[in-house]
N, C-alpha and C positions, 0 to 999 in steps of 0.2 A: 533389459529399459529401468528394473528397476533405478540401479549407477546414474542414467541422466535423468531421472526422476527430481533424485536428492541432488545434482548441481542443481538443479532448478528450485528446488526447495530453498536450499540457499544458501545463492543469489537473490531469491526475492524479498529473503528477509533484508539482504546486502543492502537491499533497493527500500525496502518499508523501515530501516535502522535511517539510510539516508533523506530520507522524504522526509524521515521525523525531526533530522535537526537540521531539516530545511523548513520547515513547519517551526520548532522552535526559535531561530531563531528570529522567521518573522514575526510571529507574535510576540515575541518579547523584548528583543533588538530592534522592533520594528523600522526592518530594512522589506518595503514593500516587491525590489523585485526578485528577490529572490520564494515570495509566495507562487512564481512562476512554475519554477524546477521543483519546488515542493505540491503544485496540483496535480504539473508530468507522474510526477512521481507515485503518488498515492492513484492516481488513474489508470496509469503505467503499470503496477501491483496490483492490482486487483481485476483487471480483468484479464492480465494474464496469470494469476492464480488461477483465476476461473476457466479459462478453457483449460488449463495443464489436469485443472483436479476435472475436468470435466473427461477428456480422456485419456488421465489414470482412474479412472472407475471406470472406462468401456474397457479398460485392458484389466482389469478388477487389479490391480495392484493398491499394496497398499498407503501407499504416501497418500492417494486421495483426500484424505480424512487431513491432512497437513493442510492440503493445499486449502482448504475452501476452511480451515481455520485461519490460516495467513490473512486469506480475506475476508473474513465478518472481523479481524481487527484492525484491518487495512480501512474497510467498510466505517469501524467507530474512530478510527482516524482523524478520516477526510470529515466526516462530521462533526466534530470534536475541532478541525481546524477549519473550515464551513464557516461553523456557527460563532468563532472568536475573531473569525477573519470582519466577518456582520457585526459585530458589534464592536470594533474598532474605528469599524469604517463609517457608524450609526445609518447601517441601510435598516438591521432595526433594535 
């Protein structure tokens, strides 16, 4: 099952990169409709990486730590994105 986890990990990293690209376009190019894609990408990456990380830990696979690292990086980027959008929309 280790090879399947590696495929999931690569897919999550690609999804994270695309989510960050949408986030960057939203924040700096001021295209608010792309923000929806960025939010969906970040939430999907966070949920999937945590679920697969927990499943990998139960099987004691070595890649479980990598999934939690991806989840942590996603959470940090998601909070950064939400604060930048909040400042641009004068929410806070």
